[in-house]
KEKE-3310 file (N, C-alpha, C; in steps of 0.2 Angstrom, whole numbers, plus 5000, padded with zeros to 4 digits):
npx = (5893:5893:5899:5889:5879:5885:5886:5872:5869:5876:5870:5858:5861:5866:5854:5847:5854:5853:5840:5839:5847:5839:5841:5834:5836:5846:5840:5830:5839:5846:5835:5831:5842:5842:5829:5833:5843:5835:5827:5837:5842:5830:5829:5841:5838:5827:5833:5841:5832:5827:5819:5809:5802:5790:5789:5784:5785:5787:5777:5783:5780:5769:5772:5784:5784:5786:5777:5771:5765:5768:5768:5777:5792)
npy = (5128:5140:5135:5127:5136:5142:5132:5130:5143:5142:5131:5137:5147:5138:5132:5142:5145:5133:5133:5144:5140:5129:5116:5103:5091:5094:5104:5096:5087:5096:5102:5091:5088:5100:5098:5087:5092:5101:5092:5086:5097:5099:5088:5088:5100:5095:5085:5092:5097:5096:5083:5072:5056:5049:5033:5026:5015:4998:4988:4977:4971:4962:4952:4947:4938:4921:4907:4890:4874:4864:4859:4868:4862)
npz = (5091:5083:5071:5067:5064:5053:5044:5042:5036:5024:5018:5016:5006:4996:4993:4987:4976:4969:4966:4958:4947:4943:4947:4951:4958:4967:4974:4981:4988:4997:5004:5011:5019:5027:5033:5041:5049:5056:5064:5071:5079:5086:5093:5101:5109:5116:5123:5132:5141:5157:5165:5174:5176:5185:5190:5200:5215:5217:5228:5238:5250:5253:5245:5249:5260:5263:5258:5261:5256:5264:5281:5294:5302)
capx = (5887:5895:5900:5883:5876:5889:5884:5865:5869:5879:5865:5852:5864:5866:5847:5844:5858:5851:5833:5840:5849:5834:5844:5829:5839:5850:5835:5827:5844:5847:5829:5831:5847:5839:5824:5836:5846:5830:5826:5843:5842:5825:5831:5846:5835:5823:5838:5844:5827:5827:5813:5809:5796:5788:5787:5781:5789:5783:5776:5785:5778:5764:5775:5790:5784:5786:5772:5773:5760:5770:5769:5784:5795)
capy = (5131:5145:5131:5124:5142:5144:5127:5132:5148:5139:5127:5141:5149:5133:5130:5147:5144:5127:5135:5149:5136:5124:5109:5100:5085:5097:5107:5091:5085:5101:5102:5085:5090:5105:5095:5082:5097:5104:5087:5085:5102:5098:5082:5091:5104:5091:5081:5097:5099:5091:5080:5066:5052:5045:5026:5022:5010:4992:4986:4970:4968:4957:4946:4946:4932:4914:4902:4884:4870:4859:4862:4870:4857)
capz = (5089:5078:5065:5064:5061:5047:5039:5040:5031:5018:5015:5013:5000:4991:4991:4983:4970:4966:4964:4953:4942:4941:4949:4956:4962:4972:4979:4985:4993:5002:5008:5015:5024:5031:5038:5046:5054:5061:5068:5076:5083:5091:5098:5106:5113:5120:5128:5136:5146:5163:5166:5177:5176:5191:5189:5206:5218:5218:5235:5239:5257:5253:5241:5252:5264:5259:5261:5259:5257:5269:5288:5296:5306)
cpx = (5888:5896:5894:5879:5879:5887:5877:5865:5871:5874:5859:5855:5864:5859:5845:5848:5855:5844:5834:5843:5844:5837:5839:5831:5842:5846:5833:5832:5845:5841:5829:5836:5845:5834:5828:5840:5841:5828:5831:5843:5836:5826:5836:5843:5830:5827:5840:5839:5827:5820:5814:5802:5795:5785:5784:5786:5785:5783:5777:5783:5774:5767:5781:5790:5783:5780:5773:5767:5762:5770:5776:5786:5798)
cpy = (5136:5141:5129:5130:5143:5138:5128:5137:5146:5135:5131:5145:5144:5131:5136:5147:5138:5129:5139:5145:5130:5117:5106:5095:5088:5100:5102:5088:5090:5102:5097:5086:5095:5102:5091:5087:5100:5099:5086:5091:5102:5093:5084:5096:5100:5087:5086:5099:5094:5089:5073:5062:5048:5038:5023:5017:5004:4991:4979:4967:4962:4951:4944:4939:4926:4910:4895:4879:4865:4863:4863:4864:4860)
cpz = (5083:5071:5062:5061:5054:5042:5037:5035:5025:5014:5012:5006:4994:4988:4986:4976:4966:4963:4958:4946:4939:4942:4954:4960:4968:4977:4984:4990:4999:5007:5013:5021:5029:5036:5043:5051:5059:5066:5073:5081:5089:5096:5103:5111:5118:5125:5133:5142:5151:5164:5170:5176:5182:5189:5195:5209:5219:5226:5235:5246:5257:5249:5244:5257:5260:5262:5258:5260:5263:5276:5290:5301:5312)
residu = (UNK:UNK:UNK:UNK:UNK:UNK:UNK:UNK:UNK:UNK:UNK:UNK:UNK:UNK:UNK:UNK:UNK:UNK:UNK:UNK:UNK:UNK:UNK:UNK:UNK:UNK:UNK:UNK:UNK:UNK:UNK:UNK:UNK:UNK:UNK:UNK:UNK:UNK:UNK:UNK:UNK:UNK:UNK:UNK:UNK:UNK:UNK:UNK:UNK:UNK:UNK:UNK:UNK:UNK:UNK:UNK:UNK:UNK:UNK:UNK:UNK:UNK:UNK:UNK:UNK:UNK:UNK:UNK:UNK:UNK:UNK:UNK:UNK)
# end
């Protein structure tokens, strides 16, 4: 986590420098990288949240018996 914070701070510094220098392509690339990093962080946070989904349990009782058109012997 500390390394990611360092990378984020570096990107912010690079973004400011690119804006100061008028490097529009670099500004766009850094903004894209920051947006992707925020999405990854949100995905990681979402994955860390415990959740369950109740899908229900199918009822096989009525389908479990076999029927046949032929009479039993």
